[in-house]
C-alpha positions in Angstrom: -43.6 35.2 80.6 -47.0 35.8 78.9 -46.9 39.4 80.1 -43.5 39.9 78.5 -44.7 38.4 75.2 -47.7 40.7 75.3 -45.4 43.8 75.7 -43.2 42.6 72.9 -46.2 42.0 70.7 -47.5 45.5 71.5 -44.2 47.2 70.7 -43.9 45.3 67.4 -47.5 46.3 66.5 -46.7 50.0 67.3 -43.5 49.9 65.3 -45.2 48.3 62.3 -48.0 51.0 62.5 -45.4 53.7 62.7 -43.5 52.4 59.7 -46.7 52.0 57.8 -47.7 55.6 58.6 -44.3 56.9 57.6 -44.5 55.0 54.3 -48.0 56.4 53.7 -46.8 60.0 54.4 -43.8 59.5 52.1 -46.1 58.3 49.4 -48.3 61.4 49.9 -45.4 63.9 49.7 -45.0 65.2 46.1 -42.2 64.0 43.8 -40.9 66.8 41.7 -38.5 64.8 39.6 -40.7 64.5 36.5 -41.7 68.1 36.7 -38.1 69.3 36.9 -37.0 67.1 34.0 -39.8 68.4 31.8 -39.6 72.1 32.8 -35.9 72.8 33.4 -35.0 73.2 29.7 -37.5 76.1 29.5 -36.0 78.1 32.3 -33.2 80.5 31.6 -30.6 82.6 33.4 -30.6 86.3 32.7 -27.5 88.5 33.2 -27.5 92.2 32.6 -24.9 94.9 32.4 -25.5 98.6 32.8 -23.1 101.6 33.0 -23.5 104.0 35.9 -21.7 107.1 37.0 -20.0 106.7 40.3 -20.7 109.6 42.6 -18.2 111.5 44.6 -18.5 110.3 48.2 -17.2 113.6 49.5 -19.8 115.7 47.6 -21.0 118.6 49.7 -17.8 119.3 51.6 -16.3 122.8 51.3 -12.8 122.5 49.8 -11.3 125.1 52.1 -12.7 123.4 55.3 -11.0 120.1 54.6 -7.8 119.5 56.6 -4.7 119.4 54.4 -3.8 115.8 55.4 -7.1 114.6 53.9 -6.6 116.6 50.8 -3.2 115.1 50.4 -4.5 111.5 50.5 -7.9 112.0 49.0 -7.4 115.1 46.9 -9.0 114.0 43.7 -12.1 112.8 45.6 -12.9 116.1 47.2 -14.7 118.9 45.3 -12.4 121.5 44.0 -12.8 125.3 44.6 -15.1 127.2 42.1 -13.6 127.1 38.7 -11.5 124.0 39.4 -14.2 121.4 39.6 -13.6 117.9 38.5 -15.6 116.5 35.6 -18.4 113.9 36.0 -17.9 110.8 38.1 -16.1 107.7 36.8 -18.2 105.3 34.7 -18.4 101.8 35.9 -20.3 98.7 34.8 -22.7 96.9 37.1 -23.9 93.4 36.5 -26.9 91.7 37.9 -28.5 88.2 37.7 -32.1 87.0 37.4 -34.2 84.2 35.9 -36.8 83.9 33.2 -38.7 81.3 31.2 -39.4 80.7 27.5 -43.0 81.2 26.3 -42.6 80.7 22.6 -40.5 78.5 20.4 -39.3 81.6 18.4 -37.6 83.2 21.4 -40.0 85.2 23.6 -39.0 85.1 27.2 -40.8 86.4 30.3 -39.1 87.9 33.4 -39.4 90.7 36.0 -39.1 94.3 34.9 -36.7 95.0 37.7 -34.4 92.3 36.5 -33.7 94.2 33.2 -34.4 97.8 34.4 -31.8 100.2 33.0 -29.8 97.4 31.3 -27.4 98.3 28.5 -26.9 94.6 27.6 -29.0 91.5 28.3 -27.6 88.0 27.9 -29.8 84.9 28.2 -28.2 81.6 29.1 -30.2 78.5 28.1 -30.3 75.1 29.8 -27.9 73.8 27.1 -25.4 76.5 28.1 -25.8 78.6 25.0 -25.6 82.3 25.6 -27.8 84.6 23.4 -28.1 88.4 23.3 -31.6 89.5 24.2 -33.7 92.5 23.2 -36.1 94.1 25.5 -39.5 94.0 23.8 -41.2 95.9 26.6 -41.6 96.2 30.4 -44.4 97.3 32.7 -43.2 98.6 36.1 -46.6 98.5 37.7 -46.8 94.8 37.4 -43.1 94.1 37.3 -43.4 92.1 34.1 -41.0 92.3 31.1 -40.8 90.5 27.8 -37.5 89.7 26.1 -36.7 88.3 22.6 -33.7 86.2 21.5 -33.0 85.1 17.9 -33.5 81.4 18.0 -35.8 78.6 16.8 -37.4 75.5 18.2 -36.8 76.5 21.8 -38.3 74.5 24.6 -41.4 76.2 26.1 -43.2 75.9 29.3 -46.9 75.1 29.7 -49.0 77.9 31.3 -51.6 77.1 33.9 -54.6 79.1 35.3 -53.5 81.0 38.4 -57.2 81.6 39.2 -57.4 77.8 40.0 -54.7 78.0 42.7 -55.8 77.0 46.2 -54.2 77.8 49.6 -52.2 74.8 50.8 -51.4 73.6 47.3 -47.9 72.4 46.5 -45.8 74.6 44.2 -42.2 74.6 43.1 -39.7 77.2 41.7 -36.8 76.9 39.4 -34.3 79.7 39.1 -30.8 81.0 39.6 -30.4 82.1 43.2 -27.0 83.8 43.6 -26.1 82.5 40.1 -26.6 78.8 40.9 -28.5 77.9 37.7 -31.6 75.8 37.7 -31.9 75.4 41.5 -35.2 73.9 42.5 -37.1 74.8 45.7 -40.6 73.8 46.8 -43.3 74.8 49.3 -47.0 75.5 49.5 -49.3 78.4 48.6 -49.7 80.4 51.8 -52.2 82.9 50.6 -53.7 84.3 47.4 -54.9 87.7 46.3 -52.3 89.3 48.5 -51.8 93.1 48.2 -48.4 94.6 48.9 -48.0 98.3 50.0 -46.4 99.6 46.7 -48.0 97.2 44.2 -51.7 98.0 44.0 -52.2 96.4 40.6 -51.0 92.8 41.4 -53.0 90.2 43.4 -49.8 88.4 44.6 -49.5 84.7 45.3 -47.8 84.2 48.7 -45.8 81.1 49.2 -43.2 79.7 51.5 -41.0 78.6 48.6 -37.4 79.6 49.2 -36.6 82.6 47.0 -33.3 84.5 47.0 -31.6 87.1 44.8 -31.4 85.6 41.3 -34.7 83.8 41.5 -36.6 86.9 40.4 -38.3 86.4 37.1 -38.3 82.7 37.3 -41.4 80.5 37.1 -43.6 79.1 39.9 -45.1 75.7 39.0 -48.1 73.7 40.2 -47.8 69.9 40.5 -49.0 69.5 36.9 -45.8 71.3 35.7 -47.7 74.4 34.6 -46.5 77.9 35.2 -48.9 79.6 37.6 -46.7 82.6 38.6 -43.6 84.6 38.2 -41.4 84.8 41.3 -41.0 88.5 42.0 -40.1 89.4 45.6 -39.7 88.4 49.2 -40.4 90.0 52.5 -37.3 90.1 54.7 -35.8 91.9 57.6 -32.4 90.3 57.2 -31.9 90.6 53.4 -32.3 86.8 53.0 -35.3 84.4 52.8 -37.6 84.4 55.8 -40.4 82.2 54.5 -42.5 84.9 52.8 -42.3 84.9 48.9 -44.5 86.6 46.4 -45.3 85.7 42.8 -47.2 87.5 40.1 -50.1 85.4 38.9 -49.5 84.1 35.4 -53.0 85.3 34.3 -52.0 88.8 35.2 -48.5 88.5 33.7 -49.7 87.1 30.4 -52.3 89.9 29.9 -49.4 92.3 30.3 -47.1 90.3 28.1 -49.6 90.0 25.3 -50.0 93.8 25.2 -46.3 94.4 25.3 -45.7 92.0 22.4 -48.5 93.5 20.3 -48.4 97.2 21.2 -45.1 97.8 23.1 -47.1 99.3 26.0 -49.8 98.4 28.5 -53.1 100.3 28.5 -55.3 100.2 31.6 -58.7 101.4 32.4 -58.9 104.7 34.3 -61.7 105.8 36.6 -60.2 109.1 37.9 -61.0 108.8 41.6 -59.0 109.0 44.8 -60.1 106.3 47.2 -59.6 105.3 50.8 -60.4 102.2 52.9 -63.7 101.9 54.6 -62.9 101.5 58.3 -65.3 100.0 60.8 -66.2 103.4 62.1 -66.8 104.8 58.6 -68.9 101.7 57.8 -71.1 102.4 60.8 -71.4 106.1 59.9 -72.5 105.2 56.4 -75.0 102.7 57.7 -73.2 99.6 56.5 -73.2 96.2 58.3 -69.5 95.6 57.7 -66.5 97.5 56.4 -66.1 96.8 52.7 -65.8 98.6 49.4 -63.8 101.7 48.3 -64.8 105.1 49.5 -64.3 107.9 47.0 -62.5 110.7 48.7 -62.0 113.0 45.7 -62.4 112.9 41.9 -60.4 114.2 38.9 -62.9 116.9 37.6 -61.9 115.9 34.0 -62.0 112.1 34.7 -64.5 109.5 33.7 -66.0 109.2 37.2 -66.9 112.9 37.5 -68.1 112.9 33.9 -70.5 110.0 34.4 -71.9 111.1 37.8 -69.9 109.7 40.6 -69.4 111.8 43.7 -67.1 112.1 46.7 -68.7 110.1 49.4 -69.9 107.3 47.1 -68.7 103.8 48.2 -68.0 101.4 45.3 -69.2 97.9 46.3 -68.8 96.0 43.0 -67.5 96.4 39.4 -69.4 94.4 36.8 -70.6 92.1 39.5 -67.1 91.5 41.0 -67.2 92.4 44.7 -64.9 95.1 46.0 -63.9 93.5 49.3 -61.7 96.4 50.2 -60.2 99.5 48.6 -57.1 97.6 47.3 -59.3 95.6 45.0 -60.7 98.5 43.0 -57.4 99.5 41.2 -56.9 95.9 40.0 -60.5 95.6 38.8 -60.4 98.9 36.9 -56.9 98.5 35.7 -57.4 95.2 34.0 -60.4 96.5 32.1 -59.7 97.9 28.6 -60.0 101.7 28.2 -63.3 102.6 26.5 -65.2 99.8 28.2 -68.4 100.5 30.0 -68.6 99.1 33.5 -71.4 98.8 35.9 -70.5 100.2 39.3 -72.6 99.1 42.3 -72.6 102.1 44.8 -73.8 103.0 48.2 -74.9 106.6 48.1 -76.8 108.4 50.8 -77.5 105.0 52.4 -79.1 103.5 49.3 -77.7 101.1 46.7 -77.7 102.0 43.1 -75.9 101.1 39.9 -74.1 103.6 37.7 -72.7 102.9 34.2 -69.2 104.5 33.6 -67.1 104.4 30.5 -63.5 104.1 31.5 -60.8 106.4 30.2 -57.2 105.6 29.4 -54.7 105.4 32.2 -52.8 108.8 32.3 -49.5 107.1 31.6 -50.9 105.8 28.3 -52.4 109.2 27.4 -49.1 110.9 28.0 -47.2 108.3 26.0 -49.5 108.9 23.0 -50.1 112.6 23.2 -47.5 114.3 25.4 -44.1 112.6 25.1 -42.3 115.3 27.1 -44.8 115.1 30.0 -44.7 111.3 29.8 -40.9 111.4 30.2 -40.7 113.8 33.0 -43.9 113.0 35.0 -43.1 109.3 34.7 -39.6 110.1 35.9 -41.1 111.7 39.0 -43.8 109.0 39.2 -47.0 111.1 39.2 -49.8 112.4 37.1 -51.1 115.8 37.8 -53.9 118.3 36.9 -54.3 122.0 36.9 -55.5 123.5 40.2 -58.9 125.2 40.2 -58.6 129.0 40.8 -61.0 128.7 43.7 -58.7 126.3 45.4 -55.6 128.4 44.8 -57.5 131.3 46.4 -58.5 129.1 49.4 -54.9 128.0 49.9 -53.5 131.5 49.3 -51.1 130.3 46.6 -50.4 131.5 43.0 -49.6 128.3 41.3 -49.7 124.6 42.2 -50.9 121.3 40.7 -53.0 118.6 42.2 -51.5 115.1 42.2 -53.9 112.6 40.7 -52.0 109.4 40.7 -48.7 108.3 42.3 -46.7 105.4 40.8 -46.1 102.9 43.6 -42.5 102.4 42.7 -41.6 106.0 41.7 -39.5 108.7 43.3 -42.7 110.6 44.4 -44.0 107.6 46.4 -40.6 107.1 48.0 -40.8 110.8 49.1 -44.2 110.2 50.6 -46.3 112.1 48.1 -49.9 111.0 47.9 -52.9 111.4 45.5 -54.7 114.6 46.4 -51.6 116.5 47.5 -51.2 120.0 46.1 -47.6 120.5 44.8 -46.5 124.1 45.3 -42.7 124.2 44.8 -39.8 121.9 44.0 -36.2 122.9 45.0 -37.5 126.3 46.1 -39.0 127.0 42.6 -42.7 127.6 42.2 -44.8 125.0 40.3 -47.1 127.2 38.3 -48.8 124.3 36.4 -48.3 121.0 34.7 -46.0 122.4 32.0 -43.8 124.1 34.6 -43.6 120.9 36.5 -42.2 119.2 33.5 -39.5 121.9 33.1 -38.6 121.7 36.7 -38.3 117.9 36.8 -36.1 118.0 33.7 -33.6 120.2 35.5 -33.6 118.4 38.9 -30.2 117.1 40.2 -29.7 113.4 40.8 -26.8 113.7 43.3 -28.9 115.2 46.2 -32.4 115.4 47.6 -34.4 118.5 47.0 -37.1 120.0 49.2 -40.7 119.8 47.9 -43.4 122.0 49.4 -47.0 120.8 49.3 -50.4 121.2 50.8 -52.2 118.2 52.4 -55.5 118.5 54.0 -55.1 122.3 54.0 -51.8 122.2 55.8 -48.4 123.1 54.4 -45.5 120.7 54.7 -42.2 119.8 53.2 -40.8 116.4 52.0 -37.4 115.5 50.6 -37.4 114.2 47.0 -34.5 112.3 45.4 -34.4 111.4 41.7 -32.4 108.5 40.4 -30.0 109.2 37.5 -31.5 108.3 34.1 
């Protein structure tokens, strides 16, 4: 009898302990209700409409080679014989959804650049169900940040936090419109910070496990204090849906871009004029380093700030104004967020010895072209590259008459999608010789958008071809 009582007492004690532990855990889990009640009015739904030309799905077929039965059923879809061609494709409207949030009472709104890219019409729906036409103030594709403006007063705004204070493991929440379901709330933790993605060299992304789906893009990421610490931008997926990997643009980075867009309509970035590569373990050993870190200069723009102020190929940049360059991906962010004309102290490893060199940064080529060469800005930006003249000695070495050297490749441009890289020598496009930067502009202006074109280039002294496809403007 006593043994039975002891067993009963033990089980009751264990049950009480388990209930107490569960209660303690429940108390430790965050409660987002107050955050959502405060923040939801400042989150908006963004819908866009753009007109596109539908392409002929049978483009490329020879009219005479098509069986008569297919011409009977699909005649107006097939290309006609020479002299009987159809006009341009049918126009159709495409709509897309995204999210955003209000940063000023007089109607400034932040979102992702890709949410409003190419939009003919932008409509913002507020939490109170009002729908307002929005104007695009400016967008920056490199950081995927855009600023909109609606005509309204006394709008509810969100409080902005400091994304530099975020810690891995911290709770965060997102509010947005996934698949059009307005003001949906999801939560998770910060999985990593300062994350670099392959085609986004200028953003130190916040990685989270917050559920993000189409329609969430451009919406805010909150800390537990209800402050915006990021803009939900993209996910990593193999299925097309959420797989536990979400990425947000730090609000400190986004606001720096937004402030420039609001004041100047464009973003200016510092430019060093170097082509860099990672320092592998073997390279680190060959340079006499204890560990692989820094950014190795592989080549320089002969007209750029780095060449002008004494940097050389083979230098390894270890720090910028005291900020350590952990790997090559950190250098573009450190230089890009520094204002053009600023003097920076570069800590280098040269010939096995450390030294510091002062360099005055130039203006990122995109900004130079926007200010001085509008046609080159339009066409080179369309291609997604900046280029320079090829030295006569290099033309002689390669045995070519023309050619331009690619200095920079926009991570989200057509050139990057085709596999072009900084340092490549561009020789011809669509079987036409690229004699120089001006000729490149003329060629790009005339490129078709309904098919890929062959591009011949030299890389590491070897000739190769890649296929380039431009999107319609």
